[in-house]
C-alpha positions as CSV (number, residue, x, y, z in Angstrom):
1,K,23.9,50.3,16.4
2,A,24.5,49.0,20.0
3,S,26.4,50.6,22.5
4,Q,29.5,49.8,24.3
5,S,27.5,48.8,27.4
6,E,25.2,46.6,25.2
7,L,28.1,44.9,23.5
8,R,29.7,44.2,26.7
9,G,26.2,42.9,28.3
10,E,26.0,40.4,25.4
11,A,29.3,39.1,25.7
12,L,28.3,38.6,29.4
13,F,25.0,36.7,28.6
14,F,27.0,34.5,26.3
15,G,30.0,33.9,28.2
16,K,30.7,34.3,32.1
17,A,26.9,34.5,33.0
18,N,26.1,31.7,30.7
19,C,22.7,33.1,30.0
20,A,22.4,31.4,26.9
21,A,22.6,28.0,28.1
22,C,18.9,28.2,28.8
23,H,17.6,31.4,26.8
24,T,18.9,30.4,23.4
25,P,18.2,32.9,20.2
26,P,15.9,33.9,18.4
27,F,13.8,34.3,21.1
28,Y,16.1,33.6,24.0
29,T,14.1,30.7,25.4
30,D,15.1,26.9,25.3
31,G,11.3,26.4,26.4
32,L,12.1,24.0,28.9
33,M,11.7,23.5,32.8
34,H,14.4,24.2,35.1
35,D,15.1,23.9,38.7
36,L,16.9,27.2,40.1
37,K,16.9,25.6,43.6
38,V,15.9,28.9,45.3
39,D,14.3,27.0,48.1
40,R,17.7,26.8,49.7
41,F,17.3,30.9,50.3
42,Y,13.7,30.4,51.9
43,K,12.1,28.9,55.1
44,P,9.0,27.2,54.5
45,Q,5.9,29.1,55.9
46,M,2.5,29.1,55.5
47,I,0.9,31.4,53.1
48,N,-3.0,32.0,53.1
49,G,-3.2,28.8,55.0
50,V,-0.7,26.6,52.6
51,L,2.6,25.3,53.7
52,A,4.9,27.1,51.0
53,T,8.0,25.1,50.8
54,M,10.1,24.2,47.3
55,Q,9.5,25.9,44.3
56,G,10.7,23.3,41.7
57,P,11.0,23.9,37.9
58,I,10.1,26.7,36.0
59,K,9.6,27.5,32.4
60,T,12.2,29.2,30.9
61,F,10.8,32.7,30.0
62,P,11.5,34.3,26.7
63,L,13.7,37.2,26.8
64,R,12.5,39.4,23.7
65,G,10.8,42.5,24.5
66,L,11.8,41.9,28.3
67,R,11.9,45.6,28.8
68,D,8.1,46.3,28.5
69,S,7.1,43.2,30.5
70,P,7.8,43.9,34.5
71,P,7.5,42.6,36.9
72,Y,9.9,39.7,36.1
73,L,10.0,35.8,36.9
74,H,7.1,33.7,36.8
75,D,5.8,35.0,39.5
76,G,6.7,38.9,39.7
77,R,9.1,38.7,42.5
78,L,11.2,41.0,40.7
79,L,10.0,44.2,40.0
80,T,13.1,45.7,37.5
81,L,15.7,44.1,35.3
82,E,18.2,45.2,37.9
83,D,16.6,43.1,40.5
84,T,16.4,40.5,38.3
85,V,20.0,40.6,37.2
86,E,21.1,40.7,41.0
87,F,18.6,37.6,41.5
88,F,20.5,35.1,38.7
89,N,23.7,36.4,40.0
90,I,23.3,35.4,43.8
91,V,21.3,32.3,43.0
92,L,23.5,31.0,40.2
93,G,26.7,32.4,41.7
94,I,27.8,34.3,38.7
95,K,29.8,37.0,40.8
96,L,29.2,39.5,38.4
97,T,30.6,43.0,39.2
98,A,28.7,46.3,39.8
99,E,29.7,47.3,36.3
100,E,29.3,43.7,34.6
101,K,25.5,43.8,36.1
102,K,24.8,47.5,34.3
103,D,26.2,45.9,31.2
104,M,24.0,43.0,31.2
105,V,20.7,45.0,32.0
106,A,21.7,47.0,29.1
107,F,21.8,44.3,27.1
108,L,18.3,42.7,28.1
109,R,16.8,46.1,27.6
110,A,18.0,45.8,24.2
111,L,16.5,42.7,23.2
């Protein structure tokens, strides 16, 4: 049985946060490429002799068994599910409250 927090997180996933627009059941991915437009948060810089600028589109990651596969995002930049929820909260401008973030993490851990 799902906890109340997991159920609230599920409602957020399919509702306010709109995660299901890209992470569709049953595997919680649409298999497509999406540009999160995160380059607006970074200044171009040299990394190992290469100019790092725009990220561009990345493939939607399947969320089944997510809790068992840290770190997160395509390049491992997010160490925890809490970090991941906060990243998307900021990047997508979802405006989740602290309690909603906890509920979202609870739901993601249940997948």
